[in-house]
C-alpha positions in Angstrom: -18.0 -21.6 8.0 -15.1 -23.6 6.1 -11.6 -22.4 6.5 -11.5 -21.5 2.8 -14.9 -19.2 3.1 -12.6 -17.6 6.4 -9.7 -17.8 4.2 -11.7 -15.4 1.4 -13.7 -13.2 4.1 -9.9 -12.5 5.5 -8.6 -11.3 2.4 -11.4 -9.5 1.3 -11.7 -7.5 4.0 -7.3 -7.0 5.4 -6.3 -7.6 1.5 -5.7 -4.1 0.5 -4.5 -2.5 3.9 -1.8 -5.2 4.1 -0.7 -4.3 0.5 -0.7 -0.7 1.2 1.0 -1.5 4.7 3.7 -3.5 2.5 3.9 -0.9 0.5 4.2 2.4 2.6 6.9 0.4 4.6 9.5 -0.4 1.3 8.9 3.2 0.8 10.1 4.5 4.0 12.9 1.7 4.5 13.9 2.9 0.4 13.9 6.6 1.1 15.7 6.0 4.7 18.8 3.8 3.1 19.1 5.0 -0.5 21.8 7.6 -1.8 19.5 8.1 -5.3 18.9 6.3 -8.4 16.8 3.2 -8.0 16.3 3.9 -4.3 14.8 7.0 -4.7 12.7 5.6 -7.9 11.0 2.8 -6.1 10.6 5.0 -2.6 8.8 7.6 -4.5 6.8 5.1 -6.6 5.8 3.1 -3.5 4.9 6.2 -1.3 3.1 7.8 -3.9 1.1 5.7 -4.6 -0.1 5.0 -1.2 -0.9 9.0 -1.2 -2.7 8.5 -4.6 -5.0 5.5 -3.0 -5.5 7.7 -0.2 -6.8 10.6 -2.2 -9.3 8.9 -4.1 -11.0 7.6 -1.2 -10.7 10.7 0.7 -11.7 13.0 -2.5 -13.3 11.5 -5.4 -15.2 8.0 -3.9 -16.9 10.9 -1.2 -19.0 12.7 -3.6 
């Protein structure tokens, strides 16, 4: 297996979980350290998008 193909397979398997993990981390850190304003908005967007993806794959995709 070539290095390019191995990288493509790795990203196909772990790409979205890594993105969701980064979004969760950003959302939690923003929620912890922000005192209103943009930090709360960013936190809500990040954590809300992760929640929406979880609901999509648990409820909608199961049918």
